[in-house]
All heavy atoms as an XYZ file, in Angstrom:
801
protein
N       0.781     -1.179     -0.059
C       0.005      0.023     -0.060
C       0.804      1.301     -0.006
O       1.797      1.393      0.663
C      -0.797      0.006      1.241
O      -1.563      1.220      1.232
N       0.456      2.309     -0.757
C       1.280      3.452     -0.800
C       0.573      4.659     -0.142
O       0.929      5.847     -0.168
C       1.400      3.949     -2.222
C       2.086      2.990     -3.162
C       3.418      2.699     -2.772
N       4.239      3.705     -2.446
C       5.369      3.639     -1.876
N       5.724      2.405     -1.296
N       6.155      4.631     -1.554
N      -0.351      4.358      0.900
C      -0.910      5.418      1.678
C      -2.238      6.009      1.006
O      -2.624      5.506     -0.015
N      -2.670      7.004      1.618
C      -3.924      7.584      1.233
C      -3.700      8.491      0.071
O      -2.628      9.197      0.000
C      -4.609      8.202      2.355
N      -4.806      8.774     -0.782
C      -4.711      9.828     -1.749
C      -4.924     11.208     -1.099
O      -5.738     11.209     -0.133
C      -5.961      9.697     -2.760
C      -6.198     10.661     -3.729
C      -4.936     10.660     -4.674
C      -7.470     10.393     -4.431
N      -4.109     12.153     -1.395
C      -4.156     13.358     -0.720
C      -4.586     14.522     -1.570
O      -4.498     14.449     -2.791
C      -2.749     13.763     -0.214
C      -2.119     12.760      0.898
C      -0.833     13.152      1.280
N      -0.729     14.486      1.784
C       0.312     14.974      2.569
N       1.183     14.246      2.885
N       0.182     16.156      3.015
N      -5.218     15.460     -0.853
C      -5.745     16.616     -1.674
C      -5.055     17.970     -1.420
O      -5.548     19.084     -1.859
C      -7.293     16.740     -1.273
C      -8.198     15.666     -1.745
C      -8.286     14.443     -1.177
C      -8.686     15.517     -2.961
N      -9.009     13.518     -1.811
C      -9.417     14.320     -3.001
C      -8.941     16.248     -4.136
C     -10.132     13.661     -4.106
C      -9.767     15.892     -5.104
C     -10.344     14.609     -5.140
N      -4.006     18.005     -0.795
C      -3.269     19.253     -0.286
C      -1.943     19.378     -1.092
O      -0.940     19.994     -0.466
C      -3.023     19.228      1.177
C      -2.231     17.914      1.700
O      -1.994     16.989      0.890
O      -1.858     17.994      2.862
N      -1.867     19.158     -2.406
C      -0.682     19.302     -3.097
C      -0.163     20.720     -2.979
O       1.145     20.819     -2.679
C      -0.982     19.023     -4.541
C       0.288     19.319     -5.524
C       1.325     18.317     -5.353
C      -0.125     19.238     -7.022
N      -0.963     21.704     -3.277
C      -0.370     23.080     -3.244
C      -0.074     23.570     -1.694
O       0.629     24.671     -1.610
C      -1.272     24.039     -3.929
C      -1.227     23.611     -5.419
N      -0.316     23.942     -6.328
C      -2.199     22.952     -6.053
C      -0.651     23.366     -7.528
N      -1.793     22.911     -7.408
N      -0.483     22.881     -0.734
C      -0.115     23.176      0.576
C       1.263     22.622      0.936
O       2.091     23.070      1.867
C      -1.039     22.603      1.633
C      -2.330     23.418      1.573
O      -2.408     24.565      1.130
O      -3.386     22.782      1.982
N       1.637     21.491      0.234
C       2.951     20.776      0.513
C       4.061     21.151     -0.370
O       5.199     21.038     -0.054
C       2.737     19.177      0.234
S       1.393     18.622      1.624
N       3.685     21.556     -1.634
C       4.717     21.885     -2.615
C       4.403     23.060     -3.447
O       3.279     23.179     -3.858
C       4.791     20.631     -3.660
C       5.204     19.315     -3.048
C       4.333     18.341     -2.576
C       6.594     19.036     -2.799
C       4.695     17.230     -2.042
C       6.993     17.872     -2.183
C       6.151     17.012     -1.820
O       6.465     15.895     -1.175
N       5.374     23.861     -3.774
C       5.309     24.795     -4.786
C       5.575     24.207     -6.177
O       6.618     23.553     -6.312
C       6.494     25.946     -4.501
C       6.399     27.056     -5.538
C       7.613     27.991     -5.228
C       7.718     28.969     -6.423
N       8.945     29.660     -6.403
N       4.572     24.309     -7.037
C       4.778     23.669     -8.315
C       5.014     24.715     -9.394
O       4.111     25.720     -9.450
C       3.397     22.986     -8.637
C       3.501     22.305     -9.943
C       3.058     21.955     -7.546
N       5.960     24.560    -10.240
C       6.288     25.419    -11.409
C       5.065     25.499    -12.301
O       4.381     24.501    -12.496
C       7.593     25.018    -12.134
C       8.798     25.129    -11.364
C       9.167     26.624    -10.881
O       9.042     27.559    -11.673
O       9.550     26.820     -9.779
N       4.866     26.657    -12.976
C       3.700     26.788    -13.816
C       3.710     26.070    -15.084
O       2.855     25.516    -15.529
C       3.448     28.369    -14.108
C       2.927     28.992    -12.897
C       2.593     30.485    -13.304
O       2.183     30.758    -14.417
O       2.714     31.297    -12.311
N       5.003     25.905    -15.586
C       5.177     25.261    -16.937
C       5.812     23.923    -16.687
O       6.862     23.862    -15.956
C       6.126     26.234    -17.871
C       5.362     27.423    -18.251
C       6.298     28.248    -19.039
N       5.536     29.511    -19.499
C       5.492     29.774    -20.807
N       6.018     28.983    -21.634
N       4.843     30.930    -21.154
N       5.396     23.007    -17.591
C       5.930     21.674    -17.402
C       7.379     21.730    -18.039
O       7.661     22.463    -19.059
C       5.019     20.661    -18.115
C       4.472     21.706    -19.001
C       4.228     22.924    -18.498
N       8.275     20.855    -17.600
C       9.675     20.735    -18.374
C       9.583     19.558    -19.251
O      10.608     19.428    -20.129
C      10.789     20.672    -17.286
C      10.840     19.376    -16.446
C      11.407     18.274    -16.910
C      10.256     19.410    -15.066
C      11.469     17.166    -16.164
C      10.413     18.381    -14.466
C      10.936     17.186    -14.814
N       8.772     18.669    -19.129
C       8.497     17.558    -20.107
C       7.101     17.118    -20.099
O       6.388     17.353    -19.237
C       9.552     16.387    -19.671
N       6.833     16.357    -21.203
C       5.437     15.767    -21.154
C       5.196     14.987    -22.494
O       6.057     14.960    -23.237
N       3.975     14.431    -22.483
C       3.707     13.565    -23.633
C       2.162     13.232    -23.534
O       1.497     13.846    -22.852
N       1.901     12.221    -24.265
C       0.499     11.665    -24.374
C      -0.176     11.359    -22.968
O      -1.379     11.537    -22.850
C       0.370     10.479    -25.223
C      -0.882      9.833    -25.369
C      -0.925      8.769    -26.259
C      -2.330      8.140    -26.362
N      -2.416      6.801    -27.163
N       0.579     10.848    -22.063
C       0.074     10.286    -20.772
C       0.150     11.217    -19.689
O      -0.286     10.983    -18.585
C       0.702      9.016    -20.375
C       0.513      7.925    -21.472
C       1.456      7.608    -22.272
C      -0.740      7.317    -21.643
C       1.332      6.546    -23.315
C      -1.073      6.407    -22.656
C       0.004      6.099    -23.482
N       0.944     12.404    -19.729
C       0.911     13.424    -18.786
C       2.079     14.350    -18.898
O       2.812     14.371    -19.908
N       2.353     15.213    -17.937
C       3.326     16.292    -17.965
C       4.089     16.137    -16.618
O       3.634     15.626    -15.549
C       2.755     17.644    -18.160
C       2.029     17.766    -19.387
C       1.357     19.144    -19.501
O       0.954     19.792    -18.545
N       1.348     19.772    -20.694
N       5.400     16.666    -16.715
C       6.270     16.626    -15.476
C       6.548     18.077    -15.098
O       6.962     18.962    -16.008
C       7.582     15.950    -15.919
C       7.370     14.422    -16.211
C       8.975     13.901    -16.542
C       6.841     13.577    -15.094
N       6.387     18.369    -13.913
C       6.620     19.734    -13.337
C       7.634     19.667    -12.378
O       7.740     18.637    -11.605
C       5.309     20.331    -12.674
C       4.288     20.610    -13.771
C       3.460     19.556    -14.134
C       4.037     21.876    -14.263
C       2.472     19.761    -14.950
C       3.089     22.101    -15.190
C       2.214     20.964    -15.656
N       8.554     20.678    -12.107
C       9.480     20.807    -11.000
C       8.677     21.287     -9.842
O       7.789     22.314     -9.991
C      10.616     21.751    -11.373
C      11.701     21.705    -10.347
C      12.897     22.503    -10.761
O      13.083     22.785    -11.889
N      13.752     22.887     -9.827
N       8.861     20.764     -8.641
C       8.428     21.309     -7.463
C       9.358     21.470     -6.295
O      10.418     20.820     -6.362
N       8.970     22.210     -5.306
C       9.832     22.338     -4.100
C       8.891     22.187     -2.822
O       7.852     22.600     -2.858
C      10.469     23.756     -4.006
C      11.439     23.878     -5.064
C      12.041     25.210     -4.969
O      11.406     26.367     -5.102
N      13.390     25.498     -4.809
N       9.382     21.429     -1.891
C       8.593     21.154     -0.644
C       8.331     22.521      0.033
O       9.316     23.344      0.141
C       9.450     20.274      0.291
C      10.492     19.688     -0.787
C      10.655     20.764     -1.762
N       7.138     22.663      0.556
C       6.815     23.964      1.339
C       6.671     23.532      2.856
O       6.579     24.484      3.694
C       5.414     24.558      0.850
C       5.464     25.129     -0.517
C       4.164     25.636     -1.038
C       6.407     26.290     -0.406
N       6.542     22.294      3.190
C       6.331     21.941      4.599
C       7.499     20.953      5.049
O       7.957     20.263      4.208
C       4.923     21.318      4.889
C       4.828     20.091      4.171
C       3.960     22.360      4.585
C       3.529     19.259      4.588
N       7.875     21.033      6.261
C       8.921     20.185      6.787
C       8.665     18.689      6.433
O       9.608     17.971      6.023
C       9.111     20.427      8.205
N       7.530     18.198      6.601
C       7.237     16.775      6.494
C       7.461     16.391      5.005
O       8.078     15.366      4.811
C       5.773     16.441      6.841
N       7.105     17.215      3.999
C       7.424     16.972      2.627
C       8.841     16.969      2.389
O       9.410     16.158      1.635
C       6.577     17.921      1.745
N       9.489     17.947      2.997
C      10.992     18.145      2.705
C      11.737     17.006      3.292
O      12.908     16.523      2.783
C      11.452     19.529      3.228
S      13.039     19.972      2.730
N      11.327     16.606      4.553
C      12.089     15.474      5.155
C      12.149     14.213      4.323
O      13.100     13.396      4.409
C      11.407     15.170      6.611
C      11.727     16.262      7.538
C      10.893     16.044      8.842
O      10.140     15.155      8.998
O      11.146     16.844      9.784
N      11.150     14.015      3.454
C      11.160     12.892      2.692
C      12.228     13.041      1.524
O      12.649     12.029      1.001
C       9.906     12.477      2.108
O       9.300     13.627      1.416
N      12.491     14.219      1.189
C      13.393     14.550      0.116
C      14.899     14.730      0.689
O      15.891     14.229      0.056
C      13.030     15.857     -0.546
C      13.979     16.192     -1.695
C      11.602     15.514     -1.215
N      15.003     15.222      1.803
C      16.264     15.580      2.346
C      16.360     15.485      3.811
O      15.323     15.723      4.497
C      16.592     17.112      2.080
C      18.061     17.675      2.310
C      18.969     17.333      1.209
O      18.579     16.788      0.166
N      20.247     17.451      1.551
N      17.438     15.145      4.496
C      17.538     14.906      5.919
C      17.318     16.254      6.641
O      16.744     16.233      7.771
C      18.803     14.415      6.287
C      18.888     12.853      6.025
C      20.219     12.235      6.497
O      20.856     12.764      7.254
O      20.598     11.208      5.828
N      17.739     17.319      6.162
C      17.667     18.696      6.859
C      16.404     19.320      6.134
O      16.512     19.780      5.042
C      18.905     19.489      6.546
O      19.946     18.795      6.917
C      18.844     20.814      7.257
N      15.300     19.537      6.852
C      14.110     20.014      6.357
C      14.222     21.487      6.162
O      14.950     22.221      6.757
C      13.081     19.659      7.446
C      13.761     19.496      8.610
C      15.118     18.938      8.262
N      13.336     22.058      5.270
C      13.247     23.436      5.027
C      12.574     24.169      6.131
O      11.737     23.552      6.972
C      12.512     23.764      3.644
S      13.281     22.756      2.256
N      12.598     25.509      6.037
C      11.793     26.282      7.017
C      10.505     26.132      6.439
O      10.142     26.260      5.353
C      12.311     27.743      6.936
C      11.549     28.602      7.766
C      12.239     30.027      7.596
C      11.350     31.142      8.483
N      11.826     32.572      8.315
N       9.504     26.068      7.455
C       8.087     25.836      7.180
C       7.635     26.939      6.393
O       7.858     28.134      6.764
C       7.242     25.490      8.426
C       5.771     25.506      8.048
C       7.803     24.255      8.947
N       6.859     26.890      5.323
C       6.235     27.825      4.524
C       7.027     28.363      3.470
O       6.722     29.348      2.731
N       8.207     28.039      3.246
C       9.200     28.634      2.333
C       9.681     27.524      1.381
O      10.084     26.471      1.947
C      10.269     29.488      2.941
O      11.043     28.496      3.712
C       9.803     30.575      3.729
N       9.745     27.836      0.124
C      10.385     26.800     -0.676
C      11.836     26.828     -0.685
O      12.529     27.898     -0.396
C       9.967     27.138     -2.158
N      12.560     25.908     -0.584
C      13.901     25.703     -0.422
C      14.656     25.160     -1.786
O      13.920     25.094     -2.734
C      14.186     24.809      0.750
S      13.703     23.078      0.504
N      15.735     24.842     -1.563
C      16.580     24.356     -2.705
C      16.399     22.871     -3.117
O      16.912     22.412     -4.141
N      15.552     22.110     -2.249
C      15.340     20.750     -2.587
C      14.250     20.689     -3.690
O      13.311     21.418     -3.711
C      14.881     19.967     -1.412
C      15.887     20.246     -0.308
N      15.453     20.422      1.112
C      17.252     20.211     -0.210
C      16.450     20.598      1.791
N      17.533     20.493      1.077
N      14.346     19.766     -4.626
C      13.513     19.661     -5.644
C      12.768     18.250     -5.758
O      13.483     17.250     -5.415
C      14.150     19.902     -7.027
C      14.739     21.412     -7.292
N      13.843     22.380     -7.506
C      15.903     21.768     -6.978
C      14.654     23.498     -7.424
N      15.876     23.163     -7.117
N      11.587     18.354     -6.288
C      10.870     16.977     -6.539
C      10.229     17.155     -8.049
O      10.235     18.337     -8.443
C       9.652     16.877     -5.583
C      10.271     16.461     -4.191
C       8.662     17.933     -5.696
N       9.851     16.077     -8.561
C       9.249     16.075     -9.784
C       7.807     15.659     -9.633
O       7.499     14.676     -8.855
C       9.764     14.969    -10.883
C       8.989     14.899    -12.173
C      11.205     15.358    -11.116
N       6.821     16.505    -10.172
C       5.492     16.240     -9.921
C       4.877     15.777    -11.230
O       4.943     16.563    -12.249
C       4.787     17.470     -9.396
C       5.331     17.797     -7.996
C       3.226     17.295     -9.357
C       4.916     19.092     -7.539
N       4.280     14.602    -11.357
C       3.859     14.163    -12.530
C       2.358     14.177    -12.612
O       1.669     13.833    -11.598
C       4.229     12.698    -12.839
C       3.695     11.967    -14.118
C       4.317     10.733    -14.355
C       3.914     10.140    -15.686
N       4.437      8.969    -16.002
N       1.728     14.794    -13.790
C       0.292     14.844    -13.833
C      -0.008     13.742    -14.819
O       0.712     13.384    -15.663
C      -0.216     16.333    -14.492
O       0.342     16.422    -15.778
C       0.133     17.415    -13.477
N      -1.207     13.321    -14.743
C      -1.697     12.220    -15.621
C      -2.825     12.736    -16.487
O      -3.735     13.270    -16.037
C      -2.229     10.979    -14.701
C      -1.165     10.215    -13.782
C      -1.878      9.172    -12.978
C      -0.032      9.830    -14.623
N      -2.766     12.257    -17.808
C      -3.796     12.559    -18.783
C      -4.654     11.314    -18.863
O      -4.150     10.315    -19.159
C      -3.234     13.051    -20.096
C      -2.409     14.329    -19.884
C      -3.137     15.532    -19.508
O      -4.352     15.605    -19.882
O      -2.664     16.410    -18.935
N      -6.031     11.440    -18.824
C      -6.973     10.241    -18.885
C      -6.992      9.867    -20.387
O      -7.244     10.691    -21.282
C      -8.282     10.530    -18.312
C      -9.120      9.287    -18.311
C     -10.452      9.608    -17.674
O     -10.664     10.731    -17.254
N     -11.381      8.712    -17.751
N      -6.722      8.521    -20.696
C      -6.938      7.977    -21.992
C      -8.487      7.643    -22.140
O      -9.185      7.393    -21.098
C      -6.264      6.587    -22.023
C      -6.133      6.050    -23.405
O      -7.203      6.044    -24.056
O      -5.088      5.612    -23.725
N      -8.976      7.851    -23.362
C     -10.373      7.675    -23.538
C     -10.876      6.242    -23.184
O     -12.031      6.134    -22.827
C     -10.654      7.708    -25.221
C     -10.373      9.037    -25.747
C     -11.510     10.073    -25.533
O     -12.465      9.596    -25.246
N     -11.170     11.283    -25.692
N      -9.940      5.333    -23.319
C     -10.396      3.830    -22.909
C     -10.191      3.521    -21.482
O     -10.499      2.410    -21.037
C      -9.578      2.905    -23.811
C      -9.861      3.181    -25.333
O     -11.003      3.632    -25.489
O      -8.937      2.886    -26.116
N      -9.615      4.340    -20.600
C      -9.223      4.012    -19.361
C      -9.974      4.958    -18.339
O     -10.078      6.096    -18.563
C      -7.761      4.079    -19.237
C      -7.162      3.527    -17.888
C      -5.635      3.303    -17.940
O      -5.115      4.149    -18.723
O      -5.214      2.482    -17.276
N     -10.491      4.256    -17.237
C     -11.164      5.058    -16.202
C     -10.021      5.806    -15.334
O      -8.984      5.430    -15.455
C     -11.986      4.269    -15.269
O     -11.109      3.344    -14.486
C     -13.032      3.472    -15.995
N     -10.376      6.965    -14.721
C      -9.498      7.554    -13.899
C      -8.847      6.765    -12.798
O      -7.664      6.769    -12.528
C     -10.092      8.864    -13.228
C     -10.476      9.889    -14.158
C     -11.239     11.092    -13.551
O     -11.595     10.941    -12.320
O     -11.731     11.893    -14.263
N      -9.671      5.913    -12.209
C      -9.176      5.029    -11.190
C      -8.215      4.041    -11.711
O      -7.137      3.827    -11.109
C     -10.539      4.296    -10.527
C     -10.082      3.410     -9.410
C     -11.121      2.587     -8.722
O     -12.451      2.962     -9.194
O     -11.078      1.708     -7.942
N      -8.383      3.499    -12.811
C      -7.479      2.455    -13.339
C      -6.225      3.206    -13.845
O      -5.211      2.621    -13.621
C      -8.132      1.851    -14.720
C      -9.145      0.773    -14.216
O      -9.243      0.336    -13.048
N      -9.939      0.416    -15.278
N      -6.200      4.463    -14.188
C      -5.090      5.118    -14.687
C      -4.192      5.441    -13.385
O      -2.981      5.199    -13.445
C      -5.450      6.453    -15.313
C      -4.367      7.367    -15.727
C      -3.460      6.840    -16.763
C      -5.045      8.689    -16.116
N      -4.836      5.878    -12.370
C      -4.056      6.084    -11.149
C      -3.473      4.797    -10.533
O      -2.258      4.873    -10.198
C      -4.968      6.926    -10.088
C      -4.249      7.027     -8.847
C      -5.238      8.268    -10.596
N      -4.261      3.853    -10.371
C      -3.840      2.494     -9.986
C      -2.699      1.975    -10.726
O      -1.630      1.520    -10.150
C      -4.973      1.502    -10.051
C      -5.843      1.618     -8.681
C      -6.994      0.559     -8.753
O      -6.757     -0.529     -9.428
O      -8.029      0.785     -8.123
N      -2.740      2.006    -12.125
C      -1.698      1.528    -12.919
C      -0.418      2.274    -12.744
O       0.709      1.733    -12.687
C      -2.069      1.680    -14.403
O      -1.156      1.330    -15.309
N      -0.480      3.650    -12.767
C       0.768      4.434    -12.584
C       1.403      4.367    -11.283
O       2.589      4.170    -11.130
C       0.392      5.939    -12.863
C       1.551      6.856    -12.822
C       2.432      6.803    -14.043
O       2.093      6.227    -15.018
O       3.674      7.179    -13.944
N       0.547      4.433    -10.165
C       1.091      4.181     -8.812
C       1.744      2.807     -8.668
O       2.785      2.599     -8.007
C      -0.040      4.556     -7.773
C       0.494      4.173     -6.408
C      -0.312      5.960     -7.759
N       1.089      1.807     -9.134
C       1.484      0.470     -9.121
C       2.787      0.235     -9.807
O       3.719     -0.332     -9.307
N       2.978      0.891    -10.963
C       4.300      0.869    -11.685
C       5.384      1.537    -10.961
O       6.526      1.051    -10.710
C       4.149      1.528    -13.138
C       5.386      1.738    -13.787
C       6.044      0.614    -14.319
C       5.935      3.073    -13.820
C       7.259      0.843    -15.007
C       7.226      3.080    -14.484
C       7.881      2.089    -14.952
N       5.119      2.703    -10.481
C       6.100      3.384     -9.657
C       6.545      2.707     -8.484
O       7.691      2.697     -7.995
C       5.668      4.836     -9.396
C       5.587      5.767    -10.552
C       4.847      7.118    -10.162
C       6.960      6.062    -11.204
N       5.566      2.038     -7.801
C       5.871      1.262     -6.584
C       6.751      0.121     -6.866
O       7.636     -0.317     -6.126
C       4.576      0.816     -5.802
N       6.438     -0.581     -8.146
C       7.275     -1.817     -8.478
C       8.668     -1.409     -8.831
O       9.547     -2.214     -8.579
C       6.599     -2.524     -9.606
C       5.281     -3.236     -9.142
C       4.876     -4.193    -10.360
N       4.639     -3.533    -11.604
C       3.420     -2.848    -11.813
N       2.545     -2.866    -11.090
N       3.327     -2.247    -13.046
N       8.965     -0.295     -9.372
C      10.150      0.107     -9.795
C      11.018      0.836     -8.882
O      12.176      1.189     -9.124
C      10.179      0.878    -11.176
C       9.650     -0.043    -12.362
C       9.488      2.152    -11.100
N      10.565      1.196     -7.687
C      11.274      1.834     -6.675
C      12.683      1.078     -6.383
O      12.701     -0.161     -6.285
C      10.505      1.919     -5.317
C       9.413      2.899     -5.493
C       9.372      3.768     -4.285
O       9.058      5.020     -4.458
N       9.294      3.434     -3.039
N      13.618      1.888     -6.095
C      14.972      1.295     -5.941
C      15.813      1.233     -7.247
O      17.024      1.010     -7.108
N      15.206      1.364     -8.359
C      15.933      1.230     -9.658
C      16.807      2.575     -9.637
O      16.265      3.659     -9.338
C      14.989      1.159    -10.832
C      15.622      0.984    -12.072
N      16.248      2.031    -12.755
C      15.877     -0.100    -12.817
C      16.803      1.640    -13.962
N      16.582      0.297    -13.985
N      17.997      2.568    -10.195
C      18.880      3.758    -10.171
C      18.334      4.909    -11.044
O      18.639      6.023    -10.850
C      20.159      3.241    -10.657
C      19.984      1.827    -11.172
C      18.696      1.301    -10.657
N      17.444      4.538    -11.984
C      16.939      5.672    -12.862
C      15.512      6.036    -12.447
O      14.823      6.937    -13.171
C      16.997      5.211    -14.249
C      18.281      4.980    -14.816
O      19.216      5.506    -14.359
N      18.486      4.027    -15.684
N      14.976      5.668    -11.237
C      13.645      6.030    -10.879
C      13.724      6.810     -9.660
O      14.442      6.315     -8.723
C      12.769      4.705    -10.754
C      12.675      3.875    -11.964
C      11.363      5.054    -10.221
C      12.000      4.514    -13.019
N      13.021      7.812     -9.558
C      12.949      8.761     -8.305
C      11.916      8.094     -7.337
O      10.948      7.521     -7.870
C      12.575     10.142     -8.736
C      13.615     10.732     -9.558
C      12.220     10.985     -7.536
C      13.261     12.157    -10.076
N      12.100      8.259     -6.171
C      11.237      7.598     -5.131
C       9.869      8.256     -5.127
O       9.690      9.442     -5.446
C      11.810      7.750     -3.739
C      11.011      7.103     -2.754
C      11.621      7.294     -1.227
O      12.763      7.697     -1.170
O      11.021      6.847     -0.385
N       8.833      7.489     -5.022
C       7.425      7.934     -4.904
C       7.218      8.408     -3.496
O       7.180      7.562     -2.571
C       6.469      6.789     -5.294
C       5.005      7.014     -5.219
C       4.560      8.157     -6.127
C       4.242      5.893     -5.440
N       6.924      9.704     -3.389
C       6.692     10.342     -1.985
C       5.216     10.422     -1.702
O       4.824     10.362     -0.548
C       7.195     11.689     -1.914
C       8.650     11.709     -2.152
C       9.357     12.510     -3.039
C       9.511     11.083     -1.256
C      10.727     12.603     -3.209
C      10.972     10.983     -1.301
C      11.509     11.759     -2.329
O      12.806     11.933     -2.557
N       4.310     10.473     -2.740
C       3.013     10.415     -2.510
C       1.928     10.590     -3.649
O       2.613     10.818     -4.806
N       0.743     10.464     -3.432
C      -0.219     10.585     -4.481
C      -1.210     11.696     -4.159
O      -1.818     11.639     -3.056
C      -0.999      9.262     -4.743
C      -1.823      9.357     -5.894
C       0.092      8.138     -5.141
N      -1.224     12.680     -4.999
C      -2.207     13.771     -4.670
C      -3.211     13.900     -5.843
O      -3.056     13.523     -6.955
C      -1.400     15.132     -4.748
C      -0.485     15.245     -3.527
C       0.791     14.625     -3.660
C      -0.623     15.966     -2.493
C       1.756     14.717     -2.569
C       0.210     16.053     -1.445
C       1.414     15.392     -1.452
N      -4.367     14.534     -5.494
C      -5.429     14.796     -6.459
C      -5.571     16.324     -6.635
O      -5.664     16.994     -5.394
C      -6.788     14.278     -6.164
S      -8.074     14.472     -7.289
N      -5.472     16.960     -7.716
C      -5.585     18.408     -7.873
C      -6.546     18.502     -8.933
O      -6.143     18.703    -10.195
C      -4.288     18.951     -8.200
C      -4.294     20.592     -8.134
O      -5.201     21.149     -7.490
O      -3.634     21.133     -8.978
N      -7.836     18.399     -8.653
C      -8.940     18.449     -9.689
C      -8.986     19.700    -10.406
O      -9.134     20.849     -9.860
C     -10.231     18.098     -8.886
C     -11.305     17.589     -9.909
C     -12.230     18.387    -10.640
C     -11.514     16.212    -10.329
N     -12.934     17.629    -11.364
C     -12.571     16.275    -11.293
C     -10.839     15.073    -10.143
C     -13.019     15.121    -11.910
C     -11.271     13.852    -10.815
C     -12.363     13.963    -11.546
N      -8.996     19.519    -11.818
C      -9.300     20.680    -12.726
C     -10.416     20.346    -13.651
O     -10.324     19.315    -14.267
C      -8.020     21.087    -13.425
C      -7.047     21.606    -12.591
C      -5.752     22.079    -13.313
O      -5.763     22.026    -14.571
O      -4.755     22.384    -12.857
N     -11.352     21.213    -13.820
C     -12.389     20.850    -14.797
C     -11.960     21.338    -16.202
O     -11.454     22.368    -16.419
C     -13.721     21.595    -14.362
C     -14.304     21.098    -13.056
C     -14.891     19.615    -13.216
O     -15.417     19.308    -14.325
O     -14.926     18.953    -12.223
């Protein structure tokens, strides 16, 4: 289990406005922890609460495929990231957030 789905992405991370990479299945954004708990998972020395620091994370958004439900899309992506954790080319999965946009 990877924990609960969270709804507080923008309380935990400062997210850059423009993606640095993307494709058919989603986009990648650079982010910085805003709270000590988020920063502690990235770095041993946490940032000052409420300020973005020099530690960086990648935030991946998912684009829904016509043939796939949102639930299946999230389960598939999170399952994949959980299975490949520890691989030298894969960044650790810190959490799963929902940031709903209409």
